[in-house]
Each structure stands twice: as structure tokens, then as C-alpha cells.
N, CA and C atoms as a LAMMPS dump frame, in Angstrom:
ITEM: TIMESTEP
0
ITEM: NUMBER OF ATOMS
324
ITEM: BOX BOUNDS ff ff ff
-5.0000000000000000e+02 5.0000000000000000e+02
-5.0000000000000000e+02 5.0000000000000000e+02
-5.0000000000000000e+02 5.0000000000000000e+02
ITEM: ATOMS id mol type element x y z
1 1 1 N -396.076 7.42 -281.124
2 1 2 C -396.348 8.346 -282.213
3 1 3 C -396.956 7.609 -283.4
4 2 1 N -397.654 6.542 -283.15
5 2 2 C -398.296 5.794 -284.219
6 2 3 C -399.757 5.555 -283.879
7 3 1 N -400.548 5.439 -284.905
8 3 2 C -401.955 5.118 -284.732
9 3 3 C -402.088 3.611 -284.883
10 4 1 N -402.676 2.968 -283.889
11 4 2 C -402.765 1.506 -283.906
12 4 3 C -403.655 1.018 -285.045
13 5 1 N -403.479 -0.238 -285.408
14 5 2 C -404.275 -0.82 -286.493
15 5 3 C -405.754 -0.875 -286.117
16 6 1 N -406.068 -1.003 -284.819
17 6 2 C -407.459 -0.998 -284.378
18 6 3 C -408.118 0.34 -284.69
19 7 1 N -407.396 1.424 -284.453
20 7 2 C -407.924 2.756 -284.738
21 7 3 C -408.103 2.934 -286.232
22 8 1 N -407.147 2.488 -287.014
23 8 2 C -407.254 2.597 -288.473
24 8 3 C -408.48 1.835 -288.96
25 9 1 N -408.754 0.658 -288.39
26 9 2 C -409.95 -0.104 -288.761
27 9 3 C -411.217 0.7 -288.494
28 10 1 N -411.266 1.392 -287.377
29 10 2 C -412.415 2.236 -287.037
30 10 3 C -412.577 3.343 -288.075
31 11 1 N -411.47 3.923 -288.491
32 11 2 C -411.524 5.041 -289.423
33 11 3 C -412.009 4.641 -290.806
34 12 1 N -411.934 3.378 -291.133
35 12 2 C -412.421 2.915 -292.425
36 12 3 C -413.92 2.636 -292.407
37 13 1 N -414.529 2.766 -291.255
38 13 2 C -415.978 2.611 -291.161
39 13 3 C -416.621 3.947 -291.505
40 14 1 N -417.411 3.954 -292.522
41 14 2 C -417.999 5.203 -293.011
42 14 3 C -418.805 5.945 -291.96
43 15 1 N -419.457 5.227 -291.064
44 15 2 C -420.424 5.866 -290.189
45 15 3 C -419.921 6.134 -288.778
46 16 1 N -418.621 6.08 -288.572
47 16 2 C -418.056 6.474 -287.285
48 16 3 C -418.331 7.959 -287.097
49 17 1 N -418.906 8.342 -285.956
50 17 2 C -419.25 9.741 -285.713
51 17 3 C -418.383 10.404 -284.657
52 18 1 N -417.791 9.611 -283.774
53 18 2 C -417.032 10.188 -282.661
54 18 3 C -415.715 9.431 -282.512
55 19 1 N -414.61 10.197 -282.37
56 19 2 C -413.294 9.573 -282.249
57 19 3 C -412.407 10.414 -281.344
58 20 1 N -411.793 9.769 -280.374
59 20 2 C -410.827 10.441 -279.51
60 20 3 C -409.472 9.757 -279.654
61 21 1 N -408.482 10.552 -280.062
62 21 2 C -407.092 10.089 -280.14
63 21 3 C -406.233 10.924 -279.196
64 22 1 N -406.83 11.408 -278.136
65 22 2 C -406.101 12.264 -277.201
66 22 3 C -405.07 11.461 -276.414
67 23 1 N -404.053 12.167 -275.952
68 23 2 C -402.996 11.6 -275.101
69 23 3 C -402.25 10.433 -275.753
70 24 1 N -401.864 10.609 -277.003
71 24 2 C -401.148 9.546 -277.71
72 24 3 C -399.79 9.971 -278.239
73 25 1 N -399.362 11.166 -277.918
74 25 2 C -398.072 11.701 -278.379
75 25 3 C -397.973 11.747 -279.909
76 26 1 N -399.093 11.922 -280.566
77 26 2 C -399.106 11.98 -282.027
78 26 3 C -398.524 13.296 -282.515
79 27 1 N -397.784 13.227 -283.603
80 27 2 C -397.25 14.434 -284.239
81 27 3 C -397.834 14.619 -285.633
82 28 1 N -398.264 13.533 -286.242
83 28 2 C -398.857 13.58 -287.582
84 28 3 C -399.963 12.539 -287.683
85 29 1 N -400.731 12.666 -288.741
86 29 2 C -401.733 11.668 -289.094
87 29 3 C -401.54 11.337 -290.566
88 30 1 N -401.803 10.108 -290.974
89 30 2 C -401.71 9.783 -292.395
90 30 3 C -402.667 10.652 -293.207
91 31 1 N -402.247 11.067 -294.392
92 31 2 C -403.059 11.959 -295.222
93 31 3 C -404.422 11.362 -295.564
94 32 1 N -404.476 10.07 -295.786
95 32 2 C -405.735 9.429 -296.185
96 32 3 C -406.432 8.755 -295.009
97 33 1 N -406.151 9.199 -293.823
98 33 2 C -406.621 8.528 -292.625
99 33 3 C -408.139 8.572 -292.458
100 34 1 N -408.74 9.672 -292.778
101 34 2 C -410.152 9.841 -292.461
102 34 3 C -411.055 9.492 -293.63
103 35 1 N -411.471 8.243 -293.657
104 35 2 C -412.434 7.802 -294.646
105 35 3 C -413.828 7.737 -294.037
106 36 1 N -413.908 7.992 -292.745
107 36 2 C -415.205 7.995 -292.064
108 36 3 C -415.815 9.383 -292.276
109 37 1 N -416.516 9.502 -293.376
110 37 2 C -416.987 10.812 -293.817
111 37 3 C -418.041 11.42 -292.903
112 38 1 N -418.625 10.63 -292.025
113 38 2 C -419.66 11.146 -291.135
114 38 3 C -419.125 11.543 -289.762
115 39 1 N -417.823 11.597 -289.609
116 39 2 C -417.23 11.958 -288.326
117 39 3 C -417.69 13.351 -287.913
118 40 1 N -418.221 13.46 -286.698
119 40 2 C -418.723 14.738 -286.192
120 40 3 C -417.871 15.285 -285.047
121 41 1 N -417.268 14.4 -284.277
122 41 2 C -416.499 14.801 -283.096
123 41 3 C -415.107 14.193 -283.202
124 42 1 N -414.082 15.039 -283.089
125 42 2 C -412.699 14.558 -283.149
126 42 3 C -411.897 15.222 -282.044
127 43 1 N -411.304 14.41 -281.183
128 43 2 C -410.486 14.916 -280.082
129 43 3 C -409.035 14.496 -280.305
130 44 1 N -408.195 15.48 -280.592
131 44 2 C -406.755 15.261 -280.763
132 44 3 C -405.979 15.996 -279.675
133 45 1 N -406.61 16.237 -278.552
134 45 2 C -405.986 16.971 -277.453
135 45 3 C -404.814 16.214 -276.851
136 46 1 N -403.928 16.967 -276.25
137 46 2 C -402.794 16.439 -275.5
138 46 3 C -401.933 15.49 -276.339
139 47 1 N -401.598 15.955 -277.524
140 47 2 C -400.655 15.267 -278.393
141 47 3 C -399.497 16.215 -278.655
142 48 1 N -398.83 16.067 -279.762
143 48 2 C -397.671 16.91 -280.06
144 48 3 C -397.748 17.515 -281.462
145 49 1 N -398.963 17.782 -281.922
146 49 2 C -399.142 18.376 -283.248
147 49 3 C -398.605 19.798 -283.276
148 50 1 N -397.888 20.142 -284.346
149 50 2 C -397.426 21.517 -284.558
150 50 3 C -398.325 22.248 -285.543
151 51 1 N -399.046 21.487 -286.359
152 51 2 C -400.033 22.046 -287.282
153 51 3 C -401.275 21.159 -287.249
154 52 1 N -402.381 21.717 -287.695
155 52 2 C -403.598 20.921 -287.814
156 52 3 C -403.425 20.022 -289.042
157 53 1 N -403.537 18.701 -288.882
158 53 2 C -403.353 17.803 -290.023
159 53 3 C -404.316 18.132 -291.165
160 54 1 N -403.798 18.209 -292.379
161 54 2 C -404.595 18.599 -293.548
162 54 3 C -405.769 17.662 -293.793
163 55 1 N -405.638 16.405 -293.42
164 55 2 C -406.726 15.448 -293.651
165 55 3 C -407.996 15.833 -292.896
166 56 1 N -407.866 16.6 -291.84
167 56 2 C -409.03 17.028 -291.057
168 56 3 C -409.933 17.945 -291.875
169 57 1 N -409.351 18.721 -292.768
170 57 2 C -410.137 19.688 -293.538
171 57 3 C -411.072 19.02 -294.541
172 58 1 N -410.99 17.708 -294.673
173 58 2 C -411.885 16.954 -295.552
174 58 3 C -413.106 16.418 -294.81
175 59 1 N -413.164 16.643 -293.514
176 59 2 C -414.258 16.125 -292.685
177 59 3 C -415.4 17.14 -292.647
178 60 1 N -416.209 17.155 -293.678
179 60 2 C -417.221 18.195 -293.852
180 60 3 C -418.373 18.116 -292.857
181 61 1 N -418.558 16.991 -292.176
182 61 2 C -419.618 16.867 -291.181
183 61 3 C -419.124 17.189 -289.768
184 62 1 N -417.852 17.495 -289.628
185 62 2 C -417.263 17.736 -288.315
186 62 3 C -417.907 18.944 -287.638
187 63 1 N -418.367 18.749 -286.398
188 63 2 C -418.948 19.851 -285.626
189 63 3 C -418.071 20.238 -284.445
190 64 1 N -417.25 19.304 -283.965
191 64 2 C -416.4 19.559 -282.802
192 64 3 C -414.977 19.104 -283.09
193 65 1 N -414.03 20.025 -282.876
194 65 2 C -412.609 19.703 -283.024
195 65 3 C -411.878 20.167 -281.776
196 66 1 N -411.345 19.216 -281.046
197 66 2 C -410.59 19.483 -279.82
198 66 3 C -409.105 19.303 -280.118
199 67 1 N -408.329 20.381 -279.977
200 67 2 C -406.873 20.295 -280.183
201 67 3 C -406.129 21.031 -279.071
202 68 1 N -406.672 20.979 -277.863
203 68 2 C -406.034 21.603 -276.703
204 68 3 C -404.715 20.907 -276.384
205 69 1 N -403.828 21.627 -275.762
206 69 2 C -402.568 21.069 -275.252
207 69 3 C -401.772 20.299 -276.311
208 70 1 N -401.501 20.967 -277.419
209 70 2 C -400.599 20.443 -278.436
210 70 3 C -399.437 21.422 -278.547
211 71 1 N -398.787 21.435 -279.657
212 71 2 C -397.682 22.365 -279.913
213 71 3 C -398.003 23.241 -281.125
214 72 1 N -399.286 23.488 -281.37
215 72 2 C -399.705 24.239 -282.553
216 72 3 C -399.084 25.624 -282.567
217 73 1 N -398.53 25.99 -283.708
218 73 2 C -397.939 27.317 -283.897
219 73 3 C -398.783 28.172 -284.831
220 74 1 N -399.501 27.518 -285.725
221 74 2 C -400.334 28.253 -286.678
222 74 3 C -401.546 27.404 -287.054
223 75 1 N -402.526 28.071 -287.623
224 75 2 C -403.733 27.41 -288.095
225 75 3 C -403.888 27.762 -289.57
226 76 1 N -404.066 26.769 -290.405
227 76 2 C -404.234 27 -291.841
228 76 3 C -405.577 27.671 -292.12
229 77 1 N -405.611 28.502 -293.129
230 77 2 C -406.875 29.127 -293.538
231 77 3 C -407.855 28.075 -294.054
232 78 1 N -407.364 26.878 -294.355
233 78 2 C -408.237 25.785 -294.798
234 78 3 C -409.228 25.363 -293.724
235 79 1 N -409.028 25.797 -292.5
236 79 2 C -409.975 25.471 -291.432
237 79 3 C -411.37 25.975 -291.786
238 80 1 N -411.436 26.997 -292.611
239 80 2 C -412.735 27.553 -293.012
240 80 3 C -413.532 26.588 -293.887
241 81 1 N -412.916 25.515 -294.367
242 81 2 C -413.633 24.492 -295.134
243 81 3 C -414.575 23.683 -294.248
244 82 1 N -414.375 23.766 -292.941
245 82 2 C -415.207 23.024 -291.991
246 82 3 C -416.434 23.866 -291.642
247 83 1 N -417.35 23.979 -292.578
248 83 2 C -418.509 24.862 -292.445
249 83 3 C -419.409 24.542 -291.265
250 84 1 N -419.508 23.276 -290.892
251 84 2 C -420.398 22.88 -289.808
252 84 3 C -419.771 22.938 -288.428
253 85 1 N -418.514 23.325 -288.347
254 85 2 C -417.808 23.348 -287.067
255 85 3 C -418.455 24.363 -286.129
256 86 1 N -418.904 23.899 -284.95
257 86 2 C -419.471 24.838 -283.983
258 86 3 C -418.698 24.86 -282.667
259 87 1 N -417.677 24.013 -282.558
260 87 2 C -416.81 24.04 -281.373
261 87 3 C -415.381 23.769 -281.823
262 88 1 N -414.495 24.711 -281.527
263 88 2 C -413.078 24.585 -281.864
264 88 3 C -412.284 24.951 -280.626
265 89 1 N -411.574 23.987 -280.063
266 89 2 C -410.798 24.229 -278.853
267 89 3 C -409.311 24.154 -279.178
268 90 1 N -408.639 25.295 -279.031
269 90 2 C -407.208 25.404 -279.34
270 90 3 C -406.406 25.89 -278.132
271 91 1 N -406.966 25.812 -276.957
272 91 2 C -406.318 26.331 -275.749
273 91 3 C -404.98 25.64 -275.486
274 92 1 N -404.101 26.362 -274.846
275 92 2 C -402.8 25.854 -274.421
276 92 3 C -401.958 25.318 -275.578
277 93 1 N -401.799 26.15 -276.582
278 93 2 C -400.918 25.893 -277.712
279 93 3 C -399.967 27.074 -277.839
280 94 1 N -399.211 27.111 -278.902
281 94 2 C -398.239 28.189 -279.118
282 94 3 C -398.609 29.001 -280.357
283 95 1 N -399.897 29.166 -280.581
284 95 2 C -400.397 29.841 -281.779
285 95 3 C -400.017 31.312 -281.747
286 96 1 N -399.43 31.77 -282.849
287 96 2 C -398.993 33.16 -282.949
288 96 3 C -399.954 34.007 -283.762
289 97 1 N -400.719 33.385 -284.644
290 97 2 C -401.674 34.124 -285.469
291 97 3 C -402.827 33.204 -285.855
292 98 1 N -403.998 33.798 -285.976
293 98 2 C -405.187 33.061 -286.383
294 98 3 C -405.635 33.621 -287.728
295 99 1 N -405.942 32.769 -288.703
296 99 2 C -406.343 33.277 -290.02
297 99 3 C -407.668 34.036 -289.96
298 100 1 N -407.792 35.049 -290.774
299 100 2 C -409.007 35.859 -290.828
300 100 3 C -410.233 35.032 -291.183
301 101 1 N -410.036 33.953 -291.921
302 101 2 C -411.146 33.109 -292.357
303 101 3 C -411.939 32.539 -291.181
304 102 1 N -411.314 32.377 -290.037
305 102 2 C -412.029 31.867 -288.866
306 102 3 C -413.165 32.812 -288.49
307 103 1 N -412.947 34.096 -288.651
308 103 2 C -413.985 35.077 -288.345
309 103 3 C -415.191 34.988 -289.258
310 104 1 N -415.048 34.338 -290.393
311 104 2 C -416.144 34.191 -291.353
312 104 3 C -416.931 32.899 -291.15
313 105 1 N -416.494 32.078 -290.217
314 105 2 C -417.168 30.806 -289.961
315 105 3 C -418.383 31.073 -289.081
316 106 1 N -419.553 31.053 -289.667
317 106 2 C -420.782 31.479 -288.995
318 106 3 C -421.239 30.548 -287.882
319 107 1 N -420.897 29.282 -287.944
320 107 2 C -421.379 28.349 -286.927
321 107 3 C -420.506 28.316 -285.673
322 108 1 N -419.325 28.926 -285.725
323 108 2 C -418.454 28.951 -284.538
324 108 3 C -418.94 29.969 -283.531
């Protein structure tokens, strides 16, 4: 349930565009984890997240977010801050409601 120091080093590189942290039993991410402002693809599938980490909503260049097979129960309306998102995978979670703001995301 920890992110290795090697991964943290990658995240401090501004121009990292693709990152997969799938299958790591993660439940949380550090709030200031994503300093790689150009990240476009993020795979957090097959972990143990119950909510989408708030730090993700700061990734304005993100186009793909994979969060399949977690323990998600809800999605924050802040997801609408990801204007460039064109792929959102939330399959096989425990989501009970989806915020209306998702319907306003034109690129999805």
C-alpha cells in the first residue's frame, strides 16, 4: 500500500505523460504526488481505492483515467475539472451514484 521511491522520482519529472500504478493494492495517494503536469494517461486499476484521489483532479492534461476493479463507492463532482478527459474507465466498482457534472464533460 505504498508508492515506491522510484515511482515518486518519476512523478517529479514534469514531462512524464504515461503512468501505470495498477495492481499495487493502493488505497490512497499523497496529496502532492502529481507534479508531472503533462501526465495524459493514468492507470490506477486493480487497487483498493474507495474514492478517486483528489490529487488527480489537478491533472489538467489528463485524457485517460483507468480505475477499473477498485472499491470505488462514489465519484466526486470535481471530476468535471478534467476537461480533456476522453476515456474514463470505472468498471467493476461499487459506485452507487454518478455526479451530474459527468454528463457535462464534452470530451467523454
